[in-house]
C-alpha positions in Angstrom: 90.3 171.1 210.1 89.3 167.5 210.8 86.6 167.6 208.1 89.0 169.0 205.5 91.7 166.4 206.3 89.2 163.5 206.3 87.5 164.5 203.0 90.9 165.2 201.3 92.1 161.8 202.5 89.5 159.8 200.7 88.7 159.5 197.0 85.6 161.2 195.6 84.0 157.9 194.8 84.1 157.0 198.5 82.4 160.2 199.4 79.8 159.5 196.8 79.1 156.1 198.2 78.9 157.4 201.7 76.6 160.2 200.7 74.4 157.8 198.8 74.1 155.2 201.5 74.6 157.1 204.8 72.9 160.4 204.1 69.3 158.9 204.3 70.2 157.4 207.7 70.9 160.8 209.2 67.6 162.5 208.4 64.0 161.4 209.3 62.3 159.2 206.7 59.9 161.8 205.5 62.8 164.2 204.8 65.0 161.6 203.1 66.9 163.1 200.2 66.2 161.8 196.7 68.7 160.0 194.6 69.9 163.1 192.8 70.4 165.2 196.0 72.6 162.6 197.7 75.5 162.7 195.2 75.1 166.5 194.9 75.7 166.8 198.7 78.7 164.5 198.5 80.3 166.4 195.6 79.6 169.7 197.4 81.3 168.5 200.6 84.2 167.2 198.6 84.6 170.4 196.6 84.3 172.5 199.8 87.2 170.7 201.4 89.5 171.2 198.5 88.4 174.8 198.0 89.0 175.5 201.7 92.6 174.3 201.3 93.1 176.5 198.2 91.8 179.6 200.1 93.9 178.7 203.2 97.0 178.7 201.0 96.1 182.1 199.6 95.6 183.5 203.0 99.0 182.2 204.2 100.6 183.8 201.1 99.6 187.3 202.3 102.5 189.0 204.0 102.1 189.8 207.7 102.5 193.5 207.0 99.1 193.5 205.2 97.4 192.3 208.4 99.4 194.8 210.5 98.5 197.6 208.2 94.8 196.8 208.3 94.9 196.6 212.1 96.7 200.0 212.2 93.8 201.5 210.3 91.6 200.4 213.1 89.7 197.8 211.1 88.0 194.9 212.9 88.7 191.3 211.9 85.8 191.0 209.5 86.3 194.4 207.9 90.1 193.6 207.6 89.3 190.3 205.9 86.7 191.7 203.6 88.4 194.9 202.5 92.1 194.1 202.7 93.1 190.5 203.0 90.6 188.4 201.0 90.8 190.5 197.8 94.6 190.0 197.7 94.3 186.3 198.7 91.7 185.5 196.1 93.7 187.1 193.3 96.6 184.8 194.3 94.5 181.6 194.3 92.6 182.1 191.0 94.7 179.3 189.3 94.1 176.9 192.2 90.4 177.6 192.2 90.1 177.1 188.5 92.2 173.9 188.8 89.8 172.6 191.5 86.7 173.5 189.3 88.2 171.7 186.2 89.0 168.6 188.3 85.6 168.6 189.8 84.0 169.1 186.3 85.8 166.0 185.0 85.1 164.0 188.1 81.4 164.7 187.8 81.2 161.5 185.6 81.7 159.5 188.8 78.1 160.0 189.7 77.3 157.1 187.3 78.7 154.7 189.8 76.0 155.5 192.3 73.3 155.3 189.7 72.8 158.8 188.4 72.6 159.3 184.6 75.3 161.6 183.4 76.8 162.7 180.1 78.9 159.6 179.5 76.1 157.3 180.7 73.9 158.8 178.0 76.4 157.8 175.3 76.5 154.3 176.7 72.7 154.2 176.7 72.7 155.0 172.9 74.8 151.9 172.3 72.0 149.5 173.3 69.1 151.6 171.9 68.3 150.1 168.4 67.2 153.6 167.2 70.6 155.1 167.8 73.0 152.1 167.7 75.3 152.1 164.7 78.8 150.8 164.2 80.1 154.3 164.7 78.0 155.4 167.6 80.6 154.4 170.2 83.5 156.2 168.5 81.6 159.4 167.6 79.8 159.5 171.0 83.1 159.3 172.9 84.8 161.7 170.5 82.1 164.2 171.0 82.3 163.8 174.8 86.1 164.3 174.6 85.7 167.4 172.5 83.0 168.7 174.8 85.1 168.2 178.0 88.1 169.7 176.3 86.3 172.8 175.2 84.7 173.3 178.6 88.0 172.9 180.4 89.8 175.0 177.9 87.2 177.7 178.2 87.5 177.7 182.0 91.3 178.0 181.8 91.1 180.9 179.2 88.6 182.7 181.4 90.9 182.2 184.4 93.8 183.7 182.5 91.6 186.7 181.5 90.5 187.3 185.1 94.1 187.0 186.3 95.2 189.6 183.8 92.4 191.9 184.6 93.0 191.7 188.3 96.8 192.1 187.9 96.4 195.3 186.0 97.4 197.4 189.0 100.5 195.1 189.6 102.1 195.8 186.3 105.2 198.1 186.2 
């Protein structure tokens, strides 16, 4: 609970800076994570905190009668969660999960700030490379990036809608 509230209370860029500078201090020198692993750990912790809140919201949306029904069948806690509660909760939170993934996908460009080469940084690198630099490199590079991000996010949202419709097939009247 404290972890979730702490991570959700700070911006991703702060988590990235902390992971980049503090993570090597917590492990022995011979096991020090490389420059790519540090931002990955930071992004994973950030995403885990937001995903936990989305799932918690889904679990709270399940009526108490579902828990009582599962207990009346004699199911233990883990069986009840695996067989009865989580399938219903995850169906409810599909839009929240996809929203979190889309936001995280777009925020992945922030790793540039801690020195990792990402998609947008590649476009910026072409601007100073005499082999690639032209008067239209900047405009076409950023237009391509915009189309790429749009298509990826649109594809994720369309897939989410398809999964929702498939899982809601039993709910239709």
